[in-house]
N, C-alpha and C positions, 0 to 999 in steps of 0.2 A: 115244169119239173125243176126241183131245186138242184143247185150245184153239188151239194153233199150227195143227193141221190144219184145223180149222174156219175159221180166220182166212185161211189160204192158199186154201182152196176158195172162200171168199167173195170174195177178191180175184180169183181166176181167173173166177168167175162174173161179177163186176162188169166185168172186162176184156172178156169175151166180149159182155156187153150193150152196152158202149160201142162196140165195133167194129161190132156189128149196127146201133146207132143211127147211126154214121156212114155205113154202107151205105145205110140207109134214108134219110137225109138226101140223099145223092147221088141216089138214085132219085126222091125227092120233087122235088128241083130239076129233074131232066130232065123229070119229068112236067109240072111247071108250065111249063117252057120250051116244051113241045110243046103244052100246054093251058093258056094263060094265065088263062082264066076258067072252070074246069070246074064242072059242076053238082055237087051233093052226091052224086047217084047215080053220076056218073063217078068221083069220089074213092073212094067205096065199092067200086065195081067194081075199081079199081086195087088197093085194099088186099086185097080178096078174091084178085085175081090173084097177088099176092105173098105170099099165104097169112098175112097180118098181121091181127090183130084190128082191126076198123074203129075203135073207140074209141082204141086205142093209136096207131093210125096218125094219127088226127086230133090227138091229143095232141102227137105229134112235129111236125105241121104248125103247131099254135098255138105251140109252143115256138120253132120257127124264125122264125115271123112276129113273135113278141115280141122275140126277139133283134135281128131286122132293124130293127124300129120303134125300139127303144131304143138301138141302137149304130151305126146307118149314118147318114152325113151329118155335115156339119160344124156344123150348127145345131140340135141335137136340141131345145133349149128355147126357140128363138127362131122367131117366126111368119115365114112367107115374105115378108111385107110388108117386113121389115128389109133385104131383099136385092134387088139388081138381078136381073131375070129371067135375064139372061145367067149370073150366078153359080150360080143355081139349076140351070141346065142342065149346069153343069160338075161339080156334086156327084155 
């Protein structure tokens, strides 16, 4: 098999994985909207229901949580005490 073909197949596989990841993210968001504080068993049951490896599913949740914590809000590195409580509600 040529290097070009391997490269193209790798790109296609990556594209499919990225699309699946986006689909999983949407399902995870919907799941947490309907279940804001799920138990570990509920998360595992949902992963099983979707046919996704539990550990891979949890990795996706952790990645989304990390992105949210590090990228959302206007004051990532400043403690809440620096802001008026009204400002914090608006973020």
